[in-house]
N, C-alpha and C positions, 0 to 999 in steps of 0.2 A: 626759901627754904628746902631743905636737902630730903631725898625719900627716907623715911626711916624703914630700915630693912631686918628692924627684929620684931617679935611677936610681942601681943600685948602682955604675955605671961612674962616675957624678956624684961619688957619694959617697965613692969611692976617691980622685977625683984632689981634693977638698975636704978629705979627713982626715977625712970624718964618718962612717965606715961603720960606729961604733957608731950612732950615731943610725939610721943606716938599719936595721941589724937589732933594735935594740930597737921600732922601728916597726912592720917588718914583723912579729915576733914578737905585737904586739898586733892587727894587722891578722889573723895566722892565728886568734888567740884571736877574735877577732870574729865573723869567718866560721863557726867550727863554732859561737859562740853563736847565730846566725841559725841556722845548721841545726837544732839543739836546738828552737829555738822552734817552729819550722814544724813538725817531728816531736810535740811535744805539744800544737801548737793547730789544727792542720790536721785535719778530722773525715773527710776524703776528699771534701767536697763545697765547704767552706767554711772559712776562717780566720779562726779568733776575733777579734773586734772588739778592739783595745789590745796585740795581742801582740805588736806592734814596740818597745814602749813599754821593757821590762827592757834589749832591748839599746841603744835610746838611751841610756838610763838609765847602763849600765855602760859605753859607749863611744863618746858622744857621737855629734851629728852627722853632725860630720866624719869621722869615722873608720867611723862605719855606711854614709854614702852613699861613701865612697871605694870600700868593700868591693863592696858592690853594683855600684855602676857598674863596678870592674875586673872584676867577674863578667860582667856585661852585654859588657864589649867582648872578653874572652878568650874567650866563646862567640859572637862575632861570627855564628857559621853557624846558631847556631841561633834558626829563625823564630816562635820559642813566645814572645818576647820583641819588646812591643808598639814601634811605629816610636815612638812619643813615648816608653818608656821608652830604646831606643837614642839617642834625641836629646839626651835628658837627659843621658844617660853623656856625650857628647862635653863634654857643658856642667864636668862636674866633675874629669875627669881630663886631665893635660895630653897633647895629640897624640902628643909625640913618645916620649913612655915605651914601650920596647919590649913585645909583647904578653909574653916571657916574663916579663916583670916580675910579673906578677899571679898565675904559676903558683902558690905556695905560699899564695894566700889566696882561692884560687876558691869559690864555693859548690856543693855539688853538691845542694842541693834540687831537686826537678822544677822546670825553667824556668817552667811556667805557673803554679805557686804563687809562683816567688817573683818573676814579674811583677808578682803581685798584691801582694805584700810590700812592694815597693820602691815603688807609688802609696799604700800605706797611710803609707810612711816621710814621701815626698815632702808626703803631707796633712799630717800631723805639722808637718813644717817650715816648710809655709806658715802655718799655725796659730799658730807663735811669738808671744808678745805681742808688740806693740809700742804703743812712747805716741810722739805727738806733743809734743813741748813746745818751749817757750821757756826760756833763761836769762837771767836781769837781773844784774847785779852794779853794786857804789857805784861810780863813776867816780872817778878817782885825783884830778881836779881838783875835786872836790866841795866845799863850803864846810862840809860837817858830816863829817869825816874821822874823827872820835869815833865813828860808827855803824857802822863798818867792821868786820870781825869781832867785832861785839857779838852776845850770844843775843838772842832775844825779850823775856826781862823786862828786859834793859838796855837796847836799842832803846826802850821803853816809858817808861823814864825820860828818854832825851833825847828825847823828842818824840813815839814812833814812829816806821813805816815812811814812810817822805818818798819816792815813787815819782819825784820830778823829781829824785832825788840818783842814778838808775840808768839803766843802759845796758843795753841788748840785746846782749849777745855772740854768741849762738847760737840756731838754732834748726831743726830736724828730727825725725826718725822715728826710733826707736832702739827695739832689740830690748830693751826693758824690761816689766816687769811691776808694779814697786815704787817708789816715788819713792829706795828706798835702794838699788836697783837703779841708779837715775840717778844715785845719788852714787857709788857704787863705780866706774861706767865713765868719769863726769868727772873722776876724781882717777887711774883707773890707766890709761887709754887714752882720748884725748880723740877725739870723732868728728871725721872731716875737716873742717875749715872753722872748727873750735874755735879761739877766740885768747884767753881769757880766762885767769882765774886756774882753777886746779883747785876743783872747786865748794867750796863750804865756808860757816861761819856767817858770817850777813846775806845773803847770795844768796837770790835769787827763782829760783824754778821755777813757769812755768808749763806745765798740763797743758790742751793745747788742746780736748779732743773726750771725749766717754765720760762714765760717770757720774761720774767723779772730776774734771770739767773744773774750775778753778780756779788760782788763785795760793796758793803755799806758801812760806814762809819758812823756811829751813835753819836749822834750833835746833841747840844744840851735841846735843842729843841727839833724831833724828826734824826733823819737818817741822811747822809750826803753818800752816792754813789761814787766809789774809790777806784783807783787801780790799785791791786794788792799783789803780789809774788808769794803765793801760798809754800811755795817750795822753800823760801826764807825763812818761814815761822817752824817754831818746837812742832812739828806734830806727828813724829817718827814714833811718839811711846802711845798711841793710842790702839788700843783694841776695839776690833769688829765684831758684835756681838748680838745677841737678840735678848728683847726683854718682854717680857710675860707678864702683864699685870690681869688683875684678877675682871673679868668681862673685859676686856678687850682684846682685838687681835694682835696676834704677835708681831712686833715691829725689829727695826733693822736700827742700830745706836752704835754710834762711836766714844768710848769713853777712853779716859786716861787710865793706864797701864799700873794704877796706886791701888793700895787697900783703901784708903778713903771714898775712891771711886764706886769699886765693888759696893763698901758697905752702903752710900749713897743709893744703888740702884734698889737693893733688899730693904732698907729701911733699918740694917741693926748690922749685928756682928753676924759673918758670913758663914757658913756651914756649907761642904761641898756634899752632893748626890751624884754619884756615878752611875749613868743610866746607860752609857753610849756601848753598845756590844763591842764596837770597835776599839774602844778605849780611846777616842781622839776628842772627846767635847765633854763635859760635862755640865752641871747645874749649881749655881749660886744661889742660897736663899737665906731667910733670915734664921739663925740656929734658935730663936726661940719664937717662933710662930705660933708652935701649940699653946704658947702661955698669952698671946697677944691676942688682940680683937681685930686681928683680918680675916678678910674674906674668904671663902678658899676658892682656889684656882684654878690649878691644874692636876692631873695626876703624872705624877713621876718615876716610872718604873712602878714600884710597889706603894710607893708614898704618896698620899696628898697632901701637896702644897699648899697652904695659906699665904696670901700675901704675894707682892711682887717675887718675880726672880728672873735670873737671867741665864742664858748659853752662852758657854766660852768654849771656846779651843783649849784642848789639855795636851800640852808638848812639853818639851825637856830642854835644856840649853847644854853646852858643850861640855860640861860636867856630870852631865846624868841629872841634873836635878828638875822635879816636874816645874812648868813654870807654864802660867795663863798666856794662851797665843790668840792671835784674829780666829775666827773662820772662816773658813774657806767658800766661795760663791755655792761651791755643792754643797755645802753642810748647811748654808743658810737658806735653801732652798728645801732641803730635807728636814729640817727641824721645825720650817716655818709652818709644813706641811703637818708634820707629828703631832705640834702642837698647835694647830690652826683653831682649836675648839675650846673654848673652857668649859667644857662639859661634865659633869660633876652627876653622876647618877647613883647616889650612896642615901642611906638610910639617916639620919641624923645620931642615932645610936653608934655607926659606925665609924661617926668622924670624933669619937669623943673616947679619950684616953684616960688611964689613971693617971694620976701623977708618979707612980712607979714604973708604968709603961713608958710615958713619956720620957723620963730620966732614962732609962735603958735601951729607948732606941738608938739604934747607931747609923746614921742615913749614910756612914761612908761604905756600909755593904748592902746600902739600897739598891 
């Protein structure tokens, strides 16, 4: 079960009080498990390496980090929690949740030891496996449609894998450690900006770095490493962008220069926000994010954006028309740092707009 991130009051109004109770029960169990782990692995001076792993395995990163952040915020008077962990806690929990919301699952371990435990959990989270990938699929307009969805053996009977029939449909960093996990991700929950078919037989996945770097053909069972000339593929119309998801670090991605790819990235109809003083980049967000139940994300200029947004270059074509262009490496570095932390230090009331205010808000002037 996912962590329920709304208050008890909100849960009652939404008819979700059962979900709230079930999540709080698991949060309480997680807090007791953290206390037990610390009792068993703290020798009076040091916390044993890897002591956080059983809790993470049983309750997951999301719930473990939620409970730890709730403890820090509930004990905000306790100076034994480091400034960095206090700052971190504000990135995990919605700022409007009342303090009493956390009372049932506050960890009672010694704050100084718990502070170290939090650092170890954060280290483990930062060390999650990541793969930089690109995905290629046979184009719909290819002259060799018989190769689409054919396994590797059948493809060889039709002349082999022909890179010129493929187009790139996505590129980015994913929290996966194997190609099988990439396959599951691209079938169950497409990454933001992914616009192709769900990953299937005859598709090609590129692992862009590391010891397994190369191109892999998606077979009926598993993957076959192949030779694949990316220069022959249709990959020129890819935009290099930055994607900002709530409560995640900014990451680089490659998406097709198409409206549906921009809409896929933000989860709805796109709305531009002009924030760059140099007028060389802009943000696209979901134009209806104020009316949807998206989590608050980051401040963009004077606007608090909810939900996922992307940053793309702002250029013009030969006719002087405004067009989206890839971010430069310099812009990637600049905006990655500018939007590094999804911190929102606002009171709940300041996040709420009346219907009239929301309709009147002109993002293009933000």
